[in-house]
C-alpha positions as CSV (number, residue, x, y, z in Angstrom):
1,M,0.0,0.0,0.0
2,N,2.9,2.4,0.7
3,R,4.3,1.8,-2.8
4,I,0.9,2.5,-4.3
5,G,0.5,5.7,-2.3
6,S,4.0,6.9,-3.3
7,F,3.3,6.0,-7.0
8,I,0.1,8.1,-6.9
9,A,1.8,11.0,-5.2
10,I,4.6,10.9,-7.9
11,C,1.9,10.7,-10.7
12,V,0.1,13.7,-9.2
13,A,3.3,15.7,-8.9
14,L,4.3,14.9,-12.5
15,S,0.9,15.7,-13.9
16,L,1.0,19.1,-12.1
17,L,4.4,19.9,-13.7
18,G,3.1,18.9,-17.1
19,C,-0.1,21.1,-16.7
20,G,1.5,24.3,-15.7
21,G,1.8,23.4,-12.0
22,S,5.0,25.5,-11.9
23,G,3.0,28.6,-11.2
24,R,3.3,29.9,-14.8
25,P,0.1,31.2,-16.2
26,R,-1.2,30.2,-19.6
27,L,0.2,32.4,-22.3
28,T,-1.6,33.9,-25.3
29,K,0.1,34.8,-28.6
30,A,-0.7,38.4,-29.1
31,A,0.9,40.9,-31.4
32,G,0.9,44.6,-31.8
33,T,2.4,47.4,-33.9
34,V,4.1,50.7,-32.9
35,H,3.8,53.8,-35.1
36,L,5.7,57.0,-34.6
37,D,4.1,60.0,-36.4
38,G,2.0,57.5,-38.3
39,K,4.9,55.4,-39.6
40,P,6.0,51.9,-38.4
41,L,8.9,52.2,-35.8
42,E,11.7,49.7,-36.1
43,G,13.9,48.7,-33.1
44,A,11.8,50.1,-30.3
45,Q,11.7,48.3,-27.0
46,V,8.2,47.5,-25.7
47,A,7.6,46.7,-22.1
48,L,4.3,45.3,-20.8
49,V,3.4,45.1,-17.1
50,M,0.1,43.5,-16.0
51,I,-2.2,45.8,-14.2
52,A,-2.7,43.9,-10.9
53,E,-6.1,42.5,-10.2
54,A,-7.2,41.1,-6.8
55,K,-7.6,37.6,-8.2
56,S,-4.2,37.6,-10.1
57,K,-0.9,37.1,-8.4
58,Y,0.9,37.2,-11.8
59,Q,3.5,40.0,-11.9
60,R,6.2,39.0,-14.4
61,P,6.7,41.7,-17.1
62,S,6.7,40.9,-20.8
63,S,8.8,42.6,-23.5
64,A,9.5,42.8,-27.2
65,I,11.5,44.6,-29.9
66,T,9.7,46.0,-33.0
67,D,10.6,44.8,-36.4
68,A,11.0,46.8,-39.7
69,Q,7.1,47.0,-39.9
70,G,6.9,48.2,-36.3
71,R,5.3,44.8,-35.3
72,F,6.1,43.1,-32.0
73,T,5.2,39.8,-30.3
74,P,5.7,39.9,-26.5
75,Q,7.7,37.3,-24.8
76,T,7.4,36.4,-21.1
77,Y,9.6,33.3,-20.6
78,G,11.0,32.7,-24.1
79,K,11.2,34.1,-27.6
80,D,7.8,35.3,-28.8
81,D,5.9,33.0,-26.4
82,G,3.2,35.5,-25.6
83,L,1.7,36.8,-22.4
84,P,-1.2,36.0,-20.1
85,V,-4.7,37.4,-20.8
86,G,-5.3,40.7,-18.9
87,K,-4.8,44.4,-18.9
88,Y,-1.4,45.9,-19.3
89,K,0.5,49.2,-18.8
90,V,2.9,49.7,-21.7
91,G,6.2,51.5,-22.1
92,V,7.8,52.1,-25.5
93,Q,11.3,53.5,-26.0
94,K,13.9,54.0,-28.6
95,R,17.0,56.2,-28.3
96,E,20.2,56.5,-30.3
97,L,23.7,57.1,-29.0
98,I,25.1,60.5,-30.0
99,G,28.8,59.9,-30.9
100,Q,30.8,56.8,-30.3
101,L,31.2,54.4,-27.4
102,P,34.5,54.8,-25.6
103,K,37.2,52.3,-26.7
104,D,37.3,50.8,-23.2
105,F,33.4,50.6,-22.9
106,D,32.3,47.9,-20.5
107,S,28.7,46.8,-21.1
108,E,28.7,45.2,-17.7
109,N,29.2,48.7,-16.1
110,P,27.8,51.3,-18.5
111,G,27.1,53.8,-15.6
112,K,30.7,54.7,-15.3
113,Y,30.8,56.3,-18.8
114,N,29.6,59.7,-19.9
115,L,27.2,58.9,-22.8
116,K,24.7,61.1,-24.6
117,Y,21.5,59.8,-26.2
118,K,18.9,61.3,-28.5
119,W,15.4,60.0,-27.8
120,I,13.5,58.8,-30.9
121,T,10.3,58.1,-29.0
122,P,9.1,60.6,-26.4
123,M,10.7,60.1,-23.1
124,S,7.3,60.2,-21.5
125,A,6.3,57.0,-23.3
126,A,9.3,55.0,-21.8
127,Q,8.0,53.8,-18.5
128,P,4.9,51.6,-18.3
129,D,3.8,53.1,-15.0
130,S,3.7,56.6,-16.2
131,S,3.3,56.5,-20.0
132,G,-0.5,56.4,-19.9
133,I,-0.5,53.6,-22.6
134,T,-2.6,50.6,-21.9
135,V,-3.7,47.5,-23.8
136,E,-5.9,44.5,-23.1
137,V,-4.9,41.0,-24.1
138,T,-7.7,38.5,-24.7
139,S,-7.7,35.1,-26.3
140,S,-8.4,36.8,-29.6
141,G,-5.4,39.2,-29.5
142,M,-4.3,42.6,-28.3
143,K,-6.6,45.7,-28.2
144,P,-5.7,48.2,-29.3
145,D,-3.2,46.4,-31.5
146,V,-1.5,49.6,-32.8
147,I,0.3,52.0,-30.4
148,E,0.4,55.5,-31.9
149,L,3.2,57.8,-30.6
150,K,3.9,61.3,-31.6
151,S,7.5,62.8,-31.6
152,A,8.3,65.3,-29.0
153,D,8.2,69.0,-30.1
154,Q,11.8,69.5,-29.2
155,P,14.7,67.0,-29.4
156,E,15.0,65.1,-26.1
157,I,18.6,64.5,-25.0
158,E,19.7,62.2,-22.1
159,L,23.0,62.3,-20.4
160,T,24.2,59.2,-18.5
161,G,27.2,58.4,-16.3
162,P,29.2,60.6,-13.9
163,Q,28.4,63.8,-15.8
164,K,24.7,63.3,-15.1
165,R,25.2,62.6,-11.4
166,A,27.4,65.8,-11.2
167,N,24.6,67.9,-12.6
168,E,21.9,66.5,-10.2
169,P,21.0,68.6,-7.2
């Protein structure tokens, strides 16, 4: 009887692992498009953070990079695997380095270098919590499926590294 009980316990544990018992929610393939001034935006980073609901404990963000047509498919655990059904806050950002990276640039510690970036997307759209952009993902896709951004009136420049910290109050 002990062996039968152990066998049943192992079967239950394995079936839970096979059916998403790992705590991961079911993912839905959903795609969207980013436009800047009415044109597809290539190479933008898109971040999606689920708006917390009382019944959902899911908090893992999803992300994507737009292709040449401005299209993106979010990934949560692996490439283009989708995201759970729900409402999301969205951040979109693209910026370009002004000048060249220092010859000794260390990507593991970029904060020690003075770099200057020109923002392609408005800086105000970058953070999901403050961008004001939201989407809803259902089993039939993402609504709205096009995120429309408008360029800032004036060029937005960002300084990073020690020069930025020296200028902060």
